[in-house]
Rosetta silent file (secondary structure, phi, psi, omega in degrees, C-alpha in Angstrom):
SEQUENCE: MDRLHRSLFKALMDDKWKHGIETAVDVTLCGRYYERYADHAVSVAKRLVFLVTGEHPEPAAS
SCORE:     score description
SCORE:     0.000 S_00000001
   1 L     0.000  -37.315 -179.430   94.518   92.380  101.785 S_00000001
   2 H   -62.988  -42.091  178.318   98.100   91.543  102.682 S_00000001
   3 H   -65.207  -39.950  178.288   99.023   90.935   99.035 S_00000001
   4 H   -63.278  -41.361  179.487   97.296   94.152   98.019 S_00000001
   5 H   -63.143  -43.779  178.670   99.160   96.039  100.741 S_00000001
   6 H   -64.636  -41.486 -179.523  102.527   94.633   99.602 S_00000001
   7 H   -67.942  -30.538  175.522  101.838   95.465   95.954 S_00000001
   8 H   -62.367  -46.845  179.415  100.911   98.992   96.982 S_00000001
   9 H   -65.247  -36.447  176.398  104.289   99.463   98.647 S_00000001
  10 H   -59.710  -44.729 -179.321  106.048   98.024   95.603 S_00000001
  11 H   -64.450  -39.902 -178.400  104.329  100.599   93.399 S_00000001
  12 H   -69.171  -32.287 -177.400  105.181  103.439   95.771 S_00000001
  13 H   -87.266   -8.694 -178.991  108.846  102.474   95.993 S_00000001
  14 L   -67.921  143.189  178.238  109.228  102.032   92.231 S_00000001
  15 L   -63.739  -18.500 -179.397  111.379  104.605   90.434 S_00000001
  16 L   -79.386   -8.178  179.508  108.479  105.074   88.007 S_00000001
  17 L   -66.803  115.114 -175.558  106.319  106.677   90.756 S_00000001
  18 L  -119.532   17.353 -172.895  105.913  110.252   89.533 S_00000001
  19 L   -97.985    2.023  176.014  103.009  111.461   91.677 S_00000001
  20 H    89.459  166.011 -175.674  104.980  113.043   94.499 S_00000001
  21 H   -72.178  -40.775 -178.474  105.453  112.404   98.181 S_00000001
  22 H   -59.549  -43.788  178.339  102.132  113.886   99.335 S_00000001
  23 H   -66.533  -38.402  178.312  100.183  111.514   97.090 S_00000001
  24 H   -61.571  -42.120  178.590  102.360  108.597   98.204 S_00000001
  25 H   -64.455  -44.284  179.180  101.549  109.357  101.846 S_00000001
  26 H   -60.628  -44.284  179.877   97.828  109.606  101.056 S_00000001
  27 H   -65.018  -40.887  178.965   97.871  106.303   99.172 S_00000001
  28 H   -62.605  -45.308  179.026   99.804  104.624  101.978 S_00000001
  29 H   -65.233  -40.027  177.839   97.347  105.823  104.610 S_00000001
  30 H   -60.718  -44.499  177.481   94.396  104.774  102.478 S_00000001
  31 H   -60.831  -40.558  179.344   95.900  101.290  102.123 S_00000001
  32 H   -65.296  -40.451  179.179   96.445  101.096  105.858 S_00000001
  33 H   -64.896  -40.712  177.220   92.829  102.099  106.553 S_00000001
  34 H   -63.779  -38.478  178.687   91.528   99.439  104.169 S_00000001
  35 H   -64.513  -42.994  177.866   93.697   96.845  105.892 S_00000001
  36 H   -64.440  -40.273  178.040   92.331   97.837  109.316 S_00000001
  37 H   -60.241  -43.096  178.584   88.778   97.749  107.926 S_00000001
  38 H   -64.300  -40.290  176.870   89.384   94.201  106.679 S_00000001
  39 H   -60.063  -43.232  178.771   90.758   93.179  110.093 S_00000001
  40 H   -65.772  -38.432  178.996   87.622   94.518  111.753 S_00000001
  41 H   -62.067  -40.817  177.598   85.405   92.709  109.229 S_00000001
  42 H   -64.088  -43.014  179.488   87.099   89.396  110.080 S_00000001
  43 H   -61.808  -44.628  178.966   86.632   90.054  113.791 S_00000001
  44 H   -63.440  -42.312  179.735   82.940   90.845  113.352 S_00000001
  45 H   -62.028  -42.042  178.455   82.443   87.725  111.219 S_00000001
  46 H   -63.469  -40.595  179.026   84.063   85.512  113.878 S_00000001
  47 H   -67.040  -37.177  178.591   81.848   87.012  116.573 S_00000001
  48 H   -65.799  -42.305  176.961   78.774   86.500  114.420 S_00000001
  49 H   -59.437  -44.187  179.352   79.658   82.839  113.854 S_00000001
  50 H   -64.031  -41.656 -179.481   80.029   82.404  117.612 S_00000001
  51 H   -62.062  -40.598 -176.852   76.729   84.197  118.266 S_00000001
  52 H   -79.086  -43.033 -172.526   74.838   81.975  115.820 S_00000001
  53 H  -100.427  -22.046 -175.391   76.527   78.610  116.496 S_00000001
  54 L    79.417    5.734 -179.946   77.893   78.971  120.023 S_00000001
  55 L  -124.502  149.209  175.911   81.241   77.680  118.766 S_00000001
  56 L   -76.726  136.734 -179.163   84.412   79.480  117.813 S_00000001
  57 L   -66.281  151.017  176.941   85.128   79.267  114.083 S_00000001
  58 L   -66.726  143.327  175.816   88.013   77.137  112.892 S_00000001
  59 L   -62.742  140.827  179.442   91.180   79.078  112.017 S_00000001
  60 L   -71.085  142.486  175.888   91.514   79.689  108.289 S_00000001
  61 L   -72.477  138.734 -179.135   94.204   77.762  106.460 S_00000001
  62 L   -85.810    0.000    0.000   96.994   80.028  105.192 S_00000001
């Protein structure tokens, strides 16, 4: 999600963006909502692992 978010900003800041400011704001907000949704999905998955195993999941390698 982080890479997708960065590439979104690159596209919006490019001189070739011809869709206007209103569309840019909408796209930016949509990207932000997807990022928050992904954060929540990770949180739910960690809680589910704990619920099933009784152990906290190992941190993911970056």
